[in-house]
N, C-alpha and C positions, 0 to 999 in steps of 0.2 A: 813682269812687273818690277821696275827698278827700285828695289828696296833701299839701295845706297842713296839714291836721289831723294827718296822720301825722308830718310834719316837726316840728310843735310838740310833739307827744307824745314823740317820740324825744329832742328837745332837752331836755325836762324830766326825762326818765328814762333818759338815755343809758347810764349805767353798768350799771344793772340790766337793761335791755333787751339790752345787749351781752353780759351774763353769760348770759342765756337763749339768745341766738344762739350763743355759744361752746359751751355744753354740748350744744346740738342738733347743732352741727357736729362736735364731738368724738365724738358717738355713732356717726358714720359708720364708724369703724374696727371696730365690732362689728355693723354692719348687714349684712343679707344681700347687698345689691347690691355691697358692697365685698368681703366674704369670697368671694362667688361668682366674682369675677374671678380669684381664686387657685385656684379649684376644679380646672380642668384640670391645672395644674402639680402640685397636691397629689395628684390622682388618678394622674398619671403616675409620680410619685416613689414612691408607696406601692403602686401597682398596684391601685387601687380601681375597682370598677365604679360606674355611676351609682347603683345601689341601695345599695351599701355606703357610698359617700360620703354619700349622702342620709341613711342610717341613722345614721352617726356624727354628722352635723349635727343630726339629730332628737334623739338621746340627749342631746347637750350642751345643746341648746336646751330640752328638756323639764326637765332638772335646773335650768336657769336659771329656767324658769317656776315650778317648784315652790318656788324660793327667794324669788321676788319678793314674794309677799304679806308675808313677814317683813322682808326687806331694804328694800322700798319704803316700808313704813309707818313706818320709823324717821325719815323726813323730818318726820313729825308731832311727833317727840320730841326730835330733836337740833337744835342750832343749824345753820342752813343753811350757814354757812361751813365748819363742821367736816364736815358731811355731804358737801358738794360736794368737798372735798379728799380725803376717803376714797374717793369714787367715782373721782376722777381717778387716785389712786394705784393702784387696782385695774385701771383701764384701761391704765395704763403697764405694770404687771406682765403683763397679758394679752397685749399686743402683743409684749413681750419674750419671753414664753414661746412664743408662736406661732413665733417665729423659730428656736427651738432644739429643737422637737419631734423625736422620733426614731422615731415609729411611730404606728399607729392608736389605741392606748390613750391616749398623750399627746395625740393630736389631739382626742379627746373632751374631755379636761380643758381644752385650749386653747379649743375652741369654747364650752364652758361659761363660761369667764372672759370671753371676748370678748362673748358675748351678754348676760351678766349686767351687765358694766360699761358696755358700749356701748349696744346696743339697749335694754336694760332700764333701768338706773339713770341713765345720762347723759340719755336722753330724758325719764325720769321727773322728774329735777331741773329740766330746762329748762322743761317744760310746767307742772308743778305749782307752781313758784315764780311763774310768770306768772299762773296762775289764782288763786292764793291772795292775792297782794298787790295785785291790781288788781280793781276792782269795775265802775265805769261804763265803763272803757276796757279791760275784759278781752279783748274780741275783738281789738282792735288790738295789745295786748301779745302775745297768743298768735301772731297773724299775723306780727309782726315777728320774734319769737324763733324761730319755726319756719322762718324763711327759712334758718336754719342747716342744717336738713335738706336743703333745696333746693340750697344752696351745695355741700354735700358730694356730693349726687347729680349735680350738674352737672360738677364738675371732678375729683373723686377717682378715679372708675373709669378715665377716660382716662389720668390720671397713673399709676395703678397698672399699666395695661397697658404703658405706656412703661417704668416702673421695673422690672417683671418681665423685660421684654425686655433691659434694660440690665444689671441686677445680680442677677436671679433673685428668686424669691418670698420666700426667707428674709431676704435683705438688705433687701428692700422693707419687710417688717413690722418688722424690726429698726430700720430708719431711722425708721419711725413712732414706735417706742418712745422713741428718742433725742430726736426733736423734741418729743414730748409732755412728756418729762421736763424739758427745758430751758424750754419756754414755757408749758405749760398751767397748772400750779399757781400760779406767780407771777401770771399774768394773772387767774386766778379770784380770788385774794386781793385784788388791786388793784381789780377790778370790784365786789367786795362790801364795799369800804371804806365805812363809814357805814351798813351794813345794820342794825345794832342799832337805830338810830333808826327806820328803816322798820318794823322788827318791832314796836317798842313802839307806834307809831301804829296798826299793824294790829290789835294786841290791844285797844287802846282803842276802835277803830272797830267792832270786832265783839264788844264786851262785851255788846251787846244784839242780838237777831235783826235781820237786815237785810231790806230790801224788794227784790223783783225782780218787775217787771211787775205791781205792785199786790198781790201775794200774799205772805204771810208765808213766808219760807224758813227752815225749821229744819234743823239739821244731823243727818242720819241717821248711825247707826253702821253699820259694815260688816255686822254681824249683821242689822240691820233691812233693809238693801239686799238681802241674800240671801233675805229673805222677801217681796220685792216682785215680783209677777208680771211687771211691765213690764221688769224687768231681764233676765229670761230670754227674753222676746220680742225684745228688742233685740239680744241676743248674736249670733245667727246672722248678721245683717246687718252688725253692727259687726266681727265677726271675719272676714268674707268678704275684705275687702281684705288683711288680714294673710296669709291662706292663699293667695290667688290671686297677689298681687303678689310675695310672698316666693318662691313657687314659680317665677314667671316670671323674676324677677331672678336667682335662683339658677341657672337654666338658660338664661339669655340667650345664652350662647355656644353652647350646644347648639341653641337656636332659630336662631341665625345660621347654624350649619352646615346645619341642615335646610332653611333657606330659600335657601341659597346666598349669604348676606351675609358680609362680612368682619367679624371681631371689632372692628376699629377703627370700622366703620360704626355698629354698634349701640351701642358704648360712647361713641363720639364724639357720638351724638345724645342721650345722657342730658341734655345741656344743654336740649334741647327739653322733655323731661319736667320738668326743674327750673324752666324758665321758666313752664310751665303751672301748676305747683304754686305758684310765687311769686305769679303774677298772681291766682290763685284765692284764695290765703290772704289777700292784701292786700284783695281785693274782699270777702271774707267777713267780715273783722274788723269794719268799720263796720256791716254788716248784723246781725251778732250783737249788737253794742252797742245797735242801734236796735230790732230785732225779737225777739231772743232766739235762742239756738242751736237750740232745739227745733224751730223752724220750718224750719231749713235741713237738719237731719240726714236727713229722709226723701228728699231729692233726691240724696244723695251717690253712690248705687250705680248710677244710670242711666248715667253716663259710663263706668264700669268695664265694665258689660255690653256696651255698644256697642264699646268698645275691644278687648275680647276677641274679639268677632265679627270685627272688622277684621283682627286678627293671625291669627285662625284661618282666614279665608277667602282673604286676598290674599297672594301670594308676592312681589310687587314690593318692592324695598328701600324705596320711598317709603311703604309702609304703616307703617313705623316711626314716621313723624311723627304721623299721626292717633292711632295706638296710644298713643304717649307723651303726646300732648296730653290725650287723654281720661283716661288713667290719672292724669296730673298734676292734672286737675280733681277727680277723686275724692279724691286724697290731700290736696289743698289744703283741701277742705271737711272732710275727716276730721281733719286736724291742728288745725283751729281750732274747728269747730262741736262735734265730739264731746267734745273736752277741756272746752269751756265748758259743755256740756250737763250734765255730772255735777255741777258747782257749782250750776246752775239747779235740778236735780232734787233733789239731796241735800245742799246746803249745803257749807261749806268746812272745818268744824272737823275732820272725819275724812277730808278729801279725799285725803291721802296714802295712807291705808289702802284707800280705795275705788278710787283710780286704780291702785294697785299690784296689786289683785286683777284689775282689767280688763287691766292690762298683762301680768299672768301668763297670763291666758287668751289674749291676743293672741299672746304668745310661744309658747304651746302650739299655737295655730293655725299660726303661722309655722314651727313644727317639723314639722307634718304635711304642709305644702304641698310642700316639695322632695322628700321621700322618696316621697310619693304620686305625684308627677309623674314622678320617676325610675323608680319601679317600673312605672308604666304604659308608659313608653317601653321599658324592658327587656322588657316582655311583648309589645311590637310595636305598641302603640297609637301612632298618629301624634301628633306634638305639636299638630297642628291640631285633632284630635279632643279632645285634652285641654283645649284652650282652649274649645271649645264645651261641654264638660262643666262647666267653670268658670262659663260663662254661666248655666246652669240653677241653680247654687248661688247665684249673685248675685241672680237674680230672686226666688228663694224668700226670701232674706234681706231684700230690699227690701219684699216684701209684709208680712213680720212686723214690720218697723220701722213701717210705716204702721198696723198693728193696735195697736202699743204707743203710738204718738203720733198719735192720730187727729184731734186738734183743735188749737186755737190756744193752749190753756193746759194746764198740768200740774196735775192734781188732787193734793192732798197730804193 
């Protein structure tokens, strides 16, 4: 991993890269791994079963998924600075509203706002901006910006556990809203200072079709993508991490209870997952720039399958480490290679529309995961057997990805 090249790249683009990192980090407050920490407290206060809580989460997430194809494609039309500020405002409102909900109906709306602004749009802004404005260094840009996801995963769950214990779940989310209100928008505006020049250069550079790997890359519309058979073959495998890991992170505290682990043990070891994600992302970046993302994507599901076998079979607390390491490798490749793959396959002119469609489908998958897992547990299926069921789904997805991307190049 060429650290010197990363350092030079960051030094030359420090503000814009920091913007991508910040938006990825801010998405944490609407991500499943963060909301899931609040799950037991919310269930206790409102008297919700696993199935009911999972269903509420699913409904709010599905509404978010249905909205993303429209809200996400606006990044192709609006100035990035204006779009990012609107997303930040929505995230602040979502966190503030979460702190004052008074029942299950309001909880559905709160989940929708958190998922739309956090997992959906903040992530969308972070990754799409890196993919769009970098060409030869696209892999490195995505790798560094997506460290914001890893940073959130490493520290925020453990901090949330401590905050809930100290001040309760409502004040914890209220505190997040206050902190974001004070610091997020001013920082975003400062980091995007001078972006107008970058955007003009981008438009000039892409006035003509560009080259990738010696092949002419034209920009597909979203309608054309929806007529491409490869897209549908890729989907089961690309959605598998969203379904599986969202379900697992949502129910991690239940997993800990079933295995006899403490809540602090599993959340404290999120740093292992984040470290694995970070290392894999940084290693993947240069490989994408040199070889292309399409060559890496077929390998991303193998670690996830093995990780689910580990957590399904072993009860020792030390099983958390290989599980988190393997899950982190999967996510590190997915964060970088999958994001870059869409630009390699379908160009960048309509990238926001295409990625928002994929994001909507991933959000849809993430909605199904928690309620499916919760329902199976309520029916008496052990959490270990649920994990093994997930392995089968991941294997099928991996086979379909290989069918969709069989060779070294992408026919157009």
